[in-house]
C-alpha positions as CSV (number, residue, x, y, z in Angstrom):
1,M,-30.6,-26.0,18.9
2,A,-32.4,-23.5,21.4
3,P,-30.1,-20.5,22.1
4,N,-27.7,-21.1,25.1
5,A,-25.9,-18.3,27.2
6,T,-24.0,-20.4,29.8
7,A,-22.7,-22.8,26.7
8,I,-21.4,-19.0,24.8
9,L,-20.1,-17.4,27.6
10,D,-18.6,-21.5,28.4
11,T,-16.8,-21.7,24.7
12,L,-15.2,-18.1,25.1
13,R,-14.1,-18.4,28.4
14,T,-11.7,-21.3,27.3
15,Q,-9.8,-18.6,24.9
16,I,-9.1,-16.2,27.5
17,D,-5.5,-16.5,28.1
18,L,-4.5,-15.8,31.4
19,T,-0.1,-16.5,30.8
20,D,-0.3,-13.5,28.5
21,F,-2.3,-11.1,30.8
22,R,0.2,-12.3,33.8
23,K,3.0,-11.1,31.4
24,L,1.9,-7.9,29.9
25,H,0.9,-7.0,33.8
26,W,4.3,-7.8,35.4
27,E,5.5,-5.9,38.1
28,G,8.4,-6.2,40.1
29,G,11.4,-4.2,41.6
30,F,14.6,-2.3,40.4
31,Q,16.9,-5.3,40.7
32,E,14.7,-7.7,38.7
33,Y,14.3,-5.2,36.1
34,L,18.1,-5.2,35.3
35,T,18.5,-9.0,35.3
36,I,15.3,-8.3,32.5
37,V,17.8,-6.2,31.0
38,L,20.8,-8.4,31.0
39,E,18.6,-11.4,29.4
40,S,16.7,-9.3,27.1
41,P,18.6,-6.0,26.2
42,E,16.6,-4.9,23.3
43,V,13.8,-3.6,25.9
44,T,15.8,-0.3,26.7
45,R,16.0,0.0,22.5
46,T,15.2,4.0,21.7
47,A,11.8,4.8,20.0
48,Y,13.3,4.5,16.6
49,Q,15.2,1.4,17.2
50,R,12.1,-0.5,18.7
51,L,10.0,1.1,15.6
52,Y,12.6,0.0,12.7
53,D,12.9,-3.5,14.8
54,M,9.0,-3.9,15.0
55,I,9.1,-3.0,11.1
56,L,11.8,-5.9,10.0
57,S,9.7,-8.6,12.6
58,H,7.1,-9.2,9.8
59,G,9.8,-10.0,7.6
60,V,11.1,-8.5,3.9
61,E,11.4,-9.6,0.5
62,D,13.9,-8.4,-2.5
63,I,11.9,-7.5,-5.5
64,Y,13.0,-6.2,-8.9
65,E,11.6,-3.2,-10.7
66,N,13.4,-2.0,-13.7
67,K,17.0,-3.5,-13.1
68,D,16.4,-2.3,-9.9
69,K,16.7,-4.3,-6.3
70,L,14.5,-3.1,-3.7
71,T,13.5,-4.3,-1.0
72,R,9.8,-4.8,0.2
73,F,8.8,-4.8,3.6
74,K,5.9,-7.4,4.7
75,F,5.1,-4.6,7.2
76,F,3.4,-2.6,4.3
77,T,1.6,-5.6,2.9
78,E,0.9,-8.7,5.2
79,F,0.3,-6.6,8.4
80,A,-1.2,-4.2,7.1
81,S,-3.9,-6.3,4.3
82,R,-4.7,-7.7,7.8
83,L,-6.0,-4.1,9.1
84,A,-7.6,-3.9,5.5
85,D,-4.7,-1.0,5.1
86,G,-2.9,-3.0,2.4
87,I,-0.2,-0.4,0.7
88,Y,0.5,-1.0,-2.7
89,G,3.1,0.2,-5.6
90,L,5.2,2.3,-3.2
91,D,7.5,0.0,-2.4
92,R,10.2,2.4,-3.5
93,P,9.4,5.7,-1.0
94,L,8.3,2.9,1.3
95,M,12.2,1.7,1.3
96,Q,13.3,5.4,1.6
97,L,10.9,5.8,4.7
98,V,12.4,2.6,6.7
99,N,16.1,3.3,5.7
100,T,15.2,6.8,7.3
101,F,13.9,4.7,10.4
102,K,17.6,2.6,10.3
103,S,19.4,5.8,10.1
104,A,17.8,7.1,13.5
105,A,18.0,3.7,15.3
106,L,21.9,3.8,14.4
107,G,22.0,7.4,15.3
108,Y,23.2,8.7,12.3
109,G,21.4,12.0,12.6
110,T,18.0,11.4,11.5
111,E,16.8,10.6,14.7
112,R,17.0,14.5,15.5
113,R,14.6,15.1,12.7
114,V,11.2,15.3,12.0
115,I,10.1,12.8,9.4
116,L,7.5,14.6,7.0
117,L,5.6,12.6,4.3
118,H,4.8,15.0,1.4
119,G,2.5,14.2,-1.2
120,P,-1.0,14.6,-2.9
121,V,-4.3,14.2,-1.1
122,G,-5.0,10.7,-0.9
123,S,-1.5,9.1,-1.7
124,A,-1.8,6.9,1.7
125,K,0.0,9.4,3.6
126,S,-2.5,8.8,6.7
127,T,-2.5,5.0,6.4
128,I,1.0,4.9,6.3
129,A,1.3,6.7,9.8
130,R,-1.6,4.9,11.1
131,L,-0.1,1.6,10.2
132,L,3.2,2.6,11.9
133,K,0.8,3.5,15.3
134,R,-1.2,0.2,15.2
135,G,1.7,-1.9,14.7
136,I,4.4,-0.1,17.1
137,E,1.1,-1.3,19.7
138,E,0.7,-4.7,18.6
139,Y,4.3,-5.0,18.7
140,S,4.2,-3.4,22.4
141,R,2.5,-6.9,23.8
142,T,5.2,-9.2,22.0
143,D,8.0,-10.4,24.0
144,A,10.5,-8.9,21.1
145,G,8.8,-5.7,21.5
146,M,8.2,-5.5,25.4
147,L,9.0,-2.2,27.3
148,F,9.3,-1.1,30.8
149,S,8.6,1.7,32.9
150,F,7.9,3.1,36.4
151,S,5.5,3.8,39.2
152,W,6.0,5.7,42.6
153,K,4.6,4.7,46.1
154,G,1.6,7.0,47.2
155,N,0.7,8.5,50.6
156,D,-2.8,6.0,50.3
157,G,-0.9,3.3,48.9
158,N,-1.2,3.4,45.7
159,W,0.9,3.7,43.2
160,V,1.7,6.5,40.7
161,P,3.3,6.1,37.6
162,D,5.5,8.4,36.3
163,P,3.3,10.4,33.7
164,M,6.0,10.0,30.9
165,H,6.6,6.6,30.9
166,G,10.3,7.0,31.5
167,E,12.7,4.4,31.1
168,P,13.6,2.8,34.3
169,L,17.3,3.3,33.8
170,Q,16.9,6.7,34.3
171,L,16.4,6.5,37.9
172,M,20.3,5.9,38.1
173,P,22.3,9.1,39.3
174,E,23.6,10.6,36.4
175,E,27.5,10.0,38.8
176,H,26.5,5.9,38.5
177,R,25.3,5.9,34.8
178,A,28.7,5.2,33.3
179,K,29.8,2.2,35.7
180,L,26.3,0.6,35.4
181,L,26.2,0.9,31.5
182,S,29.6,-0.6,31.5
183,M,28.7,-3.8,33.4
184,L,25.4,-4.2,31.7
185,N,26.4,-3.5,27.8
186,E,29.4,-6.2,29.0
187,Q,27.8,-8.8,31.0
188,A,23.9,-8.8,29.0
189,K,23.3,-11.3,25.9
190,P,24.9,-10.6,22.6
191,H,22.4,-7.2,21.0
192,K,21.9,-5.2,18.6
193,Y,22.4,-1.7,19.8
194,D,24.5,-0.5,23.1
195,I,22.8,-0.2,26.2
196,R,22.0,3.4,27.0
197,I,20.5,5.7,29.1
198,K,19.1,8.5,27.1
199,G,18.1,12.1,29.2
200,D,16.5,12.5,32.4
201,M,13.1,12.1,34.2
202,S,10.2,14.0,33.7
203,P,9.9,17.2,36.1
204,F,7.3,15.3,38.1
205,S,9.7,11.7,39.0
206,R,12.7,14.3,39.5
207,Y,10.2,16.1,42.5
208,E,9.3,12.5,43.7
209,Y,13.0,11.5,43.7
210,K,14.2,14.7,46.0
211,T,11.8,14.5,48.3
212,R,12.2,10.5,48.8
213,L,15.9,10.4,49.0
214,P,16.7,12.0,52.4
215,K,14.2,10.1,54.3
216,Y,16.7,7.2,53.2
217,D,19.9,9.2,54.3
218,G,20.7,9.4,50.3
219,D,21.1,5.5,49.8
220,W,19.2,5.6,46.7
221,L,19.4,2.2,46.0
222,K,17.1,1.4,49.0
223,M,15.1,4.3,48.5
224,L,14.4,2.4,44.6
225,E,13.7,-0.9,46.8
226,N,10.9,0.3,49.1
227,E,9.1,4.0,47.0
228,V,9.5,2.4,42.8
229,K,7.8,-0.1,41.3
230,I,8.9,-1.2,38.0
231,Y,6.1,-2.4,35.3
232,R,5.3,-3.3,31.9
233,L,5.2,-0.8,29.7
234,V,2.2,-1.3,26.6
235,L,2.0,1.3,24.3
236,S,-1.8,2.3,23.3
237,E,-3.2,4.8,21.8
238,K,-6.8,5.0,23.2
239,D,-4.9,5.3,26.4
240,R,-3.1,7.9,25.5
241,I,-0.2,5.9,26.2
242,G,3.2,6.2,23.8
243,I,1.2,6.9,21.3
244,G,0.2,10.6,20.1
245,T,-1.6,12.3,17.6
246,F,-2.7,15.9,16.5
247,Q,-4.9,17.6,14.5
248,P,-4.3,21.4,14.1
249,K,-7.9,22.8,14.9
250,D,-9.2,26.8,14.7
251,E,-6.3,29.2,15.0
252,K,-7.7,31.1,17.6
253,N,-7.9,27.8,19.6
254,Q,-5.0,26.7,19.1
255,D,-2.9,26.2,22.4
256,S,0.7,25.1,22.2
257,T,-0.1,23.5,25.8
258,E,-2.1,20.9,23.8
259,L,1.6,19.6,22.9
260,T,3.7,20.1,26.4
261,G,1.0,20.1,29.2
262,D,-1.4,22.7,31.3
263,I,-1.6,23.7,35.1
264,N,-4.0,21.4,36.6
265,Y,-5.6,24.5,38.8
266,R,-7.7,22.1,40.8
267,K,-4.4,21.0,42.4
268,I,-2.8,24.6,43.1
269,A,-4.9,25.0,46.0
270,E,-3.7,21.0,47.6
271,Y,0.1,22.3,46.8
272,G,0.6,25.6,47.3
273,S,2.2,26.6,43.8
274,D,1.7,26.2,39.9
275,S,5.4,25.3,39.6
276,D,5.0,22.0,41.7
277,P,4.8,19.4,39.4
278,R,2.4,17.3,41.3
279,A,0.5,20.4,40.0
280,F,1.0,20.0,36.7
281,N,-0.6,17.5,33.5
282,F,2.1,16.2,32.2
283,D,-0.7,15.1,29.2
284,G,0.3,16.9,26.3
285,E,0.9,14.9,22.7
286,L,4.7,15.7,23.2
287,N,4.5,14.2,26.8
288,I,2.7,11.2,26.8
289,A,4.0,10.2,23.3
290,N,7.1,9.4,24.7
291,R,8.9,6.1,23.9
292,G,6.7,5.7,21.0
293,I,5.3,7.8,18.1
294,V,3.5,10.7,17.7
295,E,1.8,11.8,14.5
296,F,1.2,15.5,13.5
297,I,-1.7,15.3,11.2
298,E,-1.8,18.4,8.4
299,V,1.6,19.5,10.3
300,L,2.4,22.6,8.5
301,K,-1.2,24.3,9.0
302,L,0.0,24.4,12.5
303,D,0.5,27.9,13.9
304,V,4.1,28.9,14.4
305,A,4.2,28.6,18.1
306,F,3.5,24.9,17.4
307,L,6.1,24.5,15.1
308,Y,8.8,26.2,17.4
309,D,8.1,23.7,19.7
310,L,9.4,20.7,16.9
311,L,12.1,22.7,16.9
312,G,13.4,21.5,20.1
313,A,11.4,18.1,19.9
314,S,12.7,17.2,17.3
315,Q,16.7,18.4,17.2
316,E,17.5,18.4,20.8
317,H,14.6,15.7,22.2
318,K,13.6,18.3,24.7
319,I,10.4,20.0,25.5
320,K,9.6,22.4,27.0
321,P,6.3,22.9,29.7
322,K,5.4,26.0,31.1
323,K,7.2,26.7,34.1
324,F,9.4,23.7,33.9
325,A,13.0,23.4,33.1
326,Q,13.6,21.5,29.8
327,T,12.0,17.9,29.6
328,D,13.7,15.3,28.0
329,I,11.6,13.0,25.8
330,D,12.4,10.0,22.8
331,E,9.8,9.9,20.3
332,V,9.1,9.3,16.4
333,I,8.1,12.7,14.8
334,L,5.9,11.8,12.2
335,G,4.0,14.5,10.1
336,H,2.4,14.6,6.8
337,T,1.2,17.4,4.6
338,N,0.2,18.0,0.9
339,E,1.9,20.4,-1.6
340,P,0.3,23.7,-1.0
341,E,1.5,23.3,2.4
342,Y,5.0,22.2,1.8
343,R,5.3,25.1,-0.9
344,R,4.5,27.6,1.5
345,L,7.1,26.6,4.1
346,Q,9.5,26.6,1.4
347,N,8.5,30.3,0.3
348,N,8.6,31.2,4.1
349,E,11.9,32.4,5.3
350,F,10.7,32.4,8.9
351,M,10.4,28.8,8.9
352,E,14.4,28.1,7.9
353,A,15.2,26.2,10.8
354,L,12.4,23.6,11.0
355,R,12.9,22.7,6.8
356,D,16.4,22.2,8.5
357,R,15.1,19.5,10.9
358,T,12.9,18.0,8.0
359,V,13.4,14.6,6.7
360,K,10.7,14.4,3.2
361,I,9.6,11.5,2.1
362,D,7.4,12.0,-1.4
363,I,4.5,9.7,-1.0
364,P,3.5,9.6,-4.6
365,Y,0.3,8.4,-6.3
366,V,0.4,5.1,-7.8
367,T,1.8,5.3,-11.1
368,R,1.2,1.3,-12.0
369,L,-1.5,0.2,-13.5
370,R,-2.1,-3.4,-11.6
371,D,-1.6,-1.9,-7.8
372,E,-3.9,0.6,-8.2
373,V,-6.5,-2.3,-9.1
374,K,-5.4,-3.8,-6.2
375,I,-6.5,-0.5,-4.0
376,Y,-10.0,-0.9,-5.4
377,E,-10.3,-4.6,-5.5
378,K,-10.2,-4.2,-1.6
379,D,-13.2,-2.2,-1.5
380,Y,-15.1,-3.9,-4.4
381,S,-14.6,-7.9,-3.8
382,P,-17.5,-9.6,-4.3
383,E,-17.9,-10.6,-0.5
384,K,-18.3,-6.6,-0.1
385,V,-20.4,-6.0,-2.7
386,K,-23.1,-8.4,-2.0
387,G,-26.1,-8.6,-4.5
388,K,-24.2,-7.0,-8.0
389,H,-22.0,-8.0,-9.8
390,I,-19.1,-6.1,-10.6
391,A,-18.6,-6.7,-14.8
392,P,-14.9,-7.6,-15.8
393,H,-12.5,-4.8,-16.6
394,T,-15.1,-2.2,-14.4
395,V,-12.2,-1.7,-11.9
396,E,-9.5,-2.3,-14.4
397,V,-11.1,0.8,-16.5
398,A,-11.0,2.9,-13.7
399,A,-8.0,2.8,-12.5
400,M,-6.9,2.9,-16.0
401,W,-7.9,6.6,-15.7
402,A,-6.4,7.4,-12.5
403,V,-2.5,6.2,-13.8
404,L,-3.3,8.0,-16.8
405,T,-4.0,11.5,-15.5
406,R,-0.5,11.1,-13.1
407,L,1.7,10.2,-16.5
408,G,3.5,13.0,-17.9
409,T,3.7,13.5,-21.4
410,P,6.4,10.7,-23.5
411,K,9.1,12.5,-25.0
412,H,9.4,9.6,-27.3
413,A,7.2,10.9,-30.1
414,S,6.4,7.8,-31.2
415,L,5.1,6.7,-27.8
416,S,1.5,7.8,-26.6
417,V,0.4,7.8,-22.7
418,L,-1.8,4.2,-22.9
419,Q,1.7,2.7,-24.1
420,K,3.7,4.2,-21.3
421,M,1.1,2.8,-18.9
422,K,1.5,-0.7,-20.3
423,L,5.6,0.0,-20.1
424,Y,5.3,0.7,-16.5
425,N,2.9,-2.1,-16.0
426,G,5.6,-4.4,-17.2
427,K,4.3,-5.1,-20.6
428,T,6.4,-5.4,-23.3
429,L,6.6,-3.4,-26.7
430,P,7.9,-3.4,-29.7
431,G,11.7,-1.4,-29.9
432,F,11.3,-0.8,-25.8
433,T,13.8,-2.4,-23.5
434,E,14.2,-1.8,-19.6
435,D,16.4,0.5,-19.6
436,N,13.8,2.4,-22.0
437,V,11.7,2.5,-19.2
438,I,13.9,3.5,-16.8
439,E,14.7,6.5,-18.7
440,L,11.2,7.4,-19.1
441,K,10.9,7.1,-15.2
442,R,14.7,9.6,-14.8
443,D,12.9,12.1,-17.4
444,A,9.5,12.2,-15.0
445,L,10.8,12.9,-11.6
446,N,7.4,14.2,-10.5
447,E,5.5,12.1,-12.0
448,G,2.6,10.3,-9.6
449,M,2.4,14.3,-7.3
450,T,-0.5,15.1,-9.4
451,G,-3.6,13.5,-10.8
452,I,-6.7,12.2,-9.8
453,S,-6.7,10.8,-6.4
454,P,-8.2,7.1,-5.9
455,R,-10.9,9.0,-3.6
456,Y,-12.2,10.2,-6.3
457,I,-12.5,6.7,-8.2
458,Q,-13.6,5.0,-5.1
459,D,-16.4,7.3,-5.0
460,K,-17.9,7.0,-8.3
461,I,-17.7,3.0,-8.4
462,S,-19.7,3.6,-5.3
463,N,-22.5,6.1,-7.1
464,A,-22.5,3.7,-10.1
465,L,-22.9,0.5,-7.8
466,V,-26.4,2.6,-6.2
467,A,-27.7,4.4,-9.3
468,H,-28.8,1.9,-10.9
469,P,-31.0,-0.1,-8.5
470,D,-32.5,-2.2,-11.2
471,E,-29.6,-3.5,-12.7
472,D,-28.1,-6.7,-11.2
473,N,-24.2,-5.6,-12.7
474,I,-22.2,-2.2,-13.3
475,N,-20.2,-2.1,-15.9
476,P,-17.1,-0.1,-17.0
477,F,-19.5,2.3,-18.9
478,M,-21.6,3.2,-16.2
479,V,-18.5,4.1,-14.5
480,M,-16.6,6.1,-17.0
481,K,-19.9,8.0,-17.2
482,E,-19.9,8.5,-13.4
483,L,-16.2,9.9,-13.9
484,E,-17.1,12.3,-16.7
485,D,-20.2,13.6,-15.2
486,G,-17.9,14.0,-11.7
487,L,-15.0,15.7,-13.7
488,R,-16.9,19.1,-13.7
489,H,-17.3,19.2,-10.1
490,H,-14.5,18.3,-8.9
491,S,-12.9,20.9,-6.5
492,L,-8.8,19.9,-7.5
493,I,-9.5,20.5,-10.8
494,K,-8.0,24.2,-11.4
495,D,-8.7,25.1,-15.3
496,E,-10.1,24.3,-18.3
497,D,-7.1,22.5,-20.0
498,Q,-7.3,20.2,-17.0
499,F,-10.5,19.2,-17.7
500,R,-10.3,18.9,-21.5
501,H,-7.0,16.8,-20.5
502,Y,-8.7,13.7,-18.1
503,K,-11.6,13.9,-20.2
504,E,-9.3,13.2,-23.4
505,L,-7.7,10.1,-21.7
506,L,-11.1,9.1,-20.7
507,S,-11.9,8.7,-24.7
508,V,-8.8,7.3,-24.6
509,V,-9.7,4.3,-22.1
510,R,-12.8,4.0,-23.6
511,E,-11.3,2.7,-27.0
512,E,-8.9,0.6,-25.3
513,Y,-11.4,-1.0,-23.3
514,E,-13.6,-1.5,-26.9
515,D,-10.4,-3.1,-28.0
516,V,-10.2,-6.0,-24.8
517,V,-13.8,-6.7,-25.2
518,K,-13.8,-7.2,-28.8
519,N,-10.8,-9.6,-28.4
520,E,-12.9,-11.4,-25.6
521,V,-15.6,-12.3,-27.6
522,Q,-13.5,-13.1,-30.5
523,R,-11.4,-15.4,-28.4
524,A,-14.7,-17.0,-26.5
525,I,-16.2,-17.4,-30.1
526,A,-13.1,-18.8,-31.1
527,A,-12.4,-21.5,-28.5
528,D,-13.5,-24.2,-30.4
529,E,-11.0,-26.5,-28.8
530,E,-11.2,-29.5,-31.1
531,A,-11.8,-26.9,-34.4
532,L,-8.7,-24.9,-33.3
533,A,-7.0,-28.2,-32.7
534,R,-8.4,-29.0,-36.3
535,L,-7.5,-25.7,-37.8
536,C,-3.6,-25.8,-36.6
537,S,-3.2,-29.9,-37.9
538,N,-4.1,-28.2,-41.2
539,Y,-1.9,-25.2,-40.7
540,I,1.2,-27.5,-39.7
541,D,0.8,-30.0,-42.4
542,N,0.7,-27.2,-45.3
543,V,3.6,-25.8,-43.5
544,K,5.9,-28.8,-43.6
545,A,4.8,-29.1,-47.1
546,Y,6.0,-26.1,-47.8
547,T,9.5,-25.6,-46.2
548,Q,10.5,-29.2,-47.5
549,R,8.6,-28.7,-51.1
550,E,6.6,-31.6,-50.4
551,K,2.9,-32.3,-51.6
552,V,-0.3,-32.5,-49.1
553,R,-1.9,-35.0,-49.3
554,N,-6.5,-34.5,-48.8
555,R,-7.9,-36.0,-46.4
556,Y,-10.9,-36.2,-48.0
557,T,-9.7,-37.0,-51.7
558,G,-6.7,-38.8,-51.2
559,N,-5.1,-36.9,-53.8
560,Y,-1.5,-35.3,-53.2
561,E,-2.0,-31.3,-53.5
562,E,0.1,-28.5,-53.5
563,P,0.1,-26.4,-49.9
564,D,-3.1,-24.0,-49.5
565,E,-1.4,-20.7,-49.7
566,R,-4.5,-19.5,-49.3
567,L,-5.0,-21.4,-45.8
568,M,-1.2,-20.4,-44.7
569,R,-1.4,-16.8,-45.4
570,S,-5.0,-16.5,-44.2
571,V,-3.3,-17.6,-40.3
572,E,-0.3,-15.4,-41.3
573,E,-2.1,-12.2,-41.5
574,K,-3.7,-12.5,-38.6
575,I,-0.6,-11.8,-36.8
576,D,0.8,-9.4,-39.7
577,I,3.4,-11.6,-40.9
578,P,4.4,-9.9,-44.3
579,E,4.5,-11.5,-47.2
580,G,8.3,-11.1,-47.4
581,R,8.7,-12.5,-44.0
582,K,6.4,-15.9,-44.3
583,D,9.5,-18.1,-45.0
584,D,11.3,-16.5,-42.3
585,F,7.7,-17.6,-39.7
586,R,7.2,-20.9,-41.3
587,R,11.2,-21.9,-40.6
588,E,10.8,-20.8,-37.0
589,I,7.6,-22.6,-36.4
590,M,9.0,-25.9,-38.0
591,N,12.8,-25.3,-36.4
592,Y,10.3,-25.2,-33.0
593,I,8.6,-28.3,-33.3
594,G,11.9,-30.6,-34.3
595,A,13.2,-28.8,-31.4
596,L,10.8,-30.3,-29.4
597,A,10.9,-33.6,-30.9
598,I,14.5,-33.8,-30.3
599,D,13.3,-33.5,-26.2
600,G,10.8,-36.0,-26.9
601,K,8.3,-33.3,-26.5
602,K,5.0,-33.4,-28.4
603,F,3.5,-30.2,-30.5
604,D,0.9,-28.0,-28.9
605,Y,-0.3,-24.7,-30.4
606,K,-0.8,-23.7,-26.6
607,T,2.8,-23.1,-26.2
608,N,3.5,-20.3,-28.6
609,E,1.6,-17.3,-28.1
610,R,1.6,-15.9,-31.3
611,L,0.5,-19.1,-33.5
612,Q,-2.1,-19.6,-30.8
613,K,-2.9,-15.6,-31.1
614,A,-3.5,-16.6,-35.4
615,L,-5.2,-19.5,-35.2
616,E,-7.7,-18.5,-33.1
617,L,-8.1,-15.0,-35.2
618,K,-8.8,-17.2,-38.3
619,L,-10.9,-19.0,-36.2
620,F,-13.3,-16.4,-35.1
621,E,-12.9,-15.5,-39.0
622,D,-14.9,-18.2,-40.1
623,Q,-17.0,-19.0,-37.6
624,K,-18.3,-14.9,-37.3
625,D,-20.7,-15.0,-40.3
626,S,-22.2,-18.5,-39.1
627,I,-23.1,-17.0,-36.1
628,K,-24.4,-14.2,-37.3
629,L,-23.4,-11.9,-34.4
630,S,-24.6,-8.8,-35.7
631,S,-28.1,-10.3,-36.3
632,L,-28.2,-9.4,-32.4
633,V,-28.6,-5.8,-33.5
634,S,-31.6,-6.2,-34.7
635,N,-33.2,-8.5,-32.1
636,V,-33.9,-11.1,-35.3
637,V,-32.3,-14.4,-33.9
638,D,-33.0,-17.7,-35.2
639,K,-33.0,-21.0,-33.1
640,A,-29.6,-22.5,-34.2
641,T,-28.1,-18.4,-34.3
642,Q,-29.0,-18.4,-30.5
643,E,-27.6,-21.7,-29.6
644,K,-23.9,-20.6,-31.0
645,I,-24.7,-17.3,-29.3
646,D,-25.8,-19.2,-25.9
647,V,-22.3,-21.3,-26.4
648,V,-20.4,-18.1,-26.7
649,K,-22.0,-16.2,-23.6
650,S,-21.2,-19.6,-21.6
651,R,-17.9,-19.9,-22.2
652,L,-17.5,-16.2,-22.0
653,I,-19.5,-16.4,-18.0
654,R,-16.8,-19.6,-17.7
655,N,-13.5,-18.1,-18.8
656,Y,-13.7,-14.5,-18.1
657,G,-16.0,-13.6,-15.2
658,Y,-19.4,-12.3,-16.6
659,N,-22.1,-13.1,-15.4
660,E,-25.7,-13.3,-17.2
661,S,-26.9,-10.0,-17.8
662,S,-23.0,-8.8,-18.6
663,A,-22.1,-11.0,-21.1
664,T,-25.2,-10.6,-22.6
665,D,-24.3,-6.6,-22.2
666,V,-21.0,-7.5,-23.9
667,L,-22.1,-9.2,-26.6
668,N,-24.5,-7.1,-27.4
669,F,-21.7,-3.9,-27.2
670,V,-19.3,-6.2,-29.7
671,A,-22.0,-6.9,-31.8
672,S,-23.2,-3.2,-32.4
673,I,-19.7,-2.9,-33.5
674,F,-19.3,-6.2,-36.2
675,A,-22.4,-4.3,-37.7
676,R,-20.2,-1.1,-38.6
677,G,-17.7,-3.1,-39.6
678,Q,-15.3,-2.5,-36.9
679,T,-13.6,-5.9,-36.5
680,K,-10.3,-6.4,-34.3
681,K,-7.2,-7.6,-36.7
């Protein structure tokens, strides 16, 4: 089919929704706005109320973490994933953050604070701030999140918007506000928050109001009708409407006017004075972020003069533009910082006022393995990594090491840091309950505030992907080599002790990986369903005869013989059933089968995890020698053995996610272990 530009444009034209455009560009008079307020009182919400409702609008779900009931906000999972910014494993800190927003929305005091996200580098502080800005931007385009501002009629017939996007109800004279609010709250549809008028107009709008009012002999309603137009306000970071971002620069170039606006020198000649609000640009970050949110990147690196501006902005909701009186603002002030800067704030006695006006939310590194794995799977999915196969466990091994570097040494003498990581990841260990896990976390309050950043892991996985152009896959050993080689040059490793500790943890991870792949190969070798079923049937027949003190009929000779103790013990020893416990274990198995029979169900070894594991290990031991896997090391493989190895390889590919070359690599690796006699019990 020949390319057709007209057809392409016609297709796009059908997708244009003019209804949405008209909604977002609504304009009307003050009276029409009051009608909207009565129908939808939420249009008058404060910045904190709107932000909190935006997060809730995406939904919540209850989750449980070590007996604690937590609220998971889908804004940080589903909405974030849509923007490829998913946040994992931070449910508790995020719940604390949203509870702070809730408190501020209800006017309990935190609305007069700087919200400070504090944590190590790469712990998702910037991501959280970015999501909140994007979320409130999109929310303002919906019916549920709409808000409004106003413009003044210019001499040339054009309309000049209020530079700080003020709330239209601020146009009400002070003496009439109480009466208006009383009537609005009484007659409006049921609403979550009381309708209030917070603060006064910007200096520009105050000037316009005062100069136009005499023209109408003080009839402010008539003045509003003729001189003011209300319009739908859509927040936009790119257009600097309701969303601001401030980043520290070189100290010599910092100027506090970047926050509160500056004189427009070109207009001084037109208006005759630098204190005329029409000759001032109210375009500092705190000005333009009014009605929305302002993000301070690395806030504690700011010059002291900037921090003074934050004191009034947070506590009194006022800023002081040059040559003008204090000006009201309504916005969420969100900053983020690292540990060194925060320690400097704590040690600086001159910054006591700022410390007192700060709500600190710790954003640690992830300490749960499955959540850390999700961070990397997002970037290294098959869709993104084209042409390279990532062997199973590659990402998991890197994530495991990252998490281990963040965990404190357990106080339990019998517990290793690897076991602690497994407990945190939801695994069960003999002798440890959920209460023990809670205790472990309580003993390590600062856990996750130090360690290896996800960025380092991402860099090293990326290196492994490009460092082996001749390979069609990358495996855990390639990534572990990259991780180890980069340690010497890691800027955040402070001393030799830390370097040595991180290297030792890599050895722990390497050993764990060896155990995992040995187990996988064993299961692939023992994955012959028919052979497993035969072995199981044989074992159960003998156990039944043993527990009922009967004899077993030999299926080949037809003779009745004593139960095969050697067979039963060869299975039971695979799962460490001691001689003294064998009778108990066999009775457990028979009771289990009996209970199923009463319910009309048939016994299947797959429903009993311990027995299945024992049977697989027994079958592996029986078949290992017939497959002669160790012959792979010497490269002398006969045809019959090669066929059996190909079957095992196909199972690895089908059941565990390997490709041809990575399955060959892992078989060769495990074969070298078997050649050394290191079989896994």
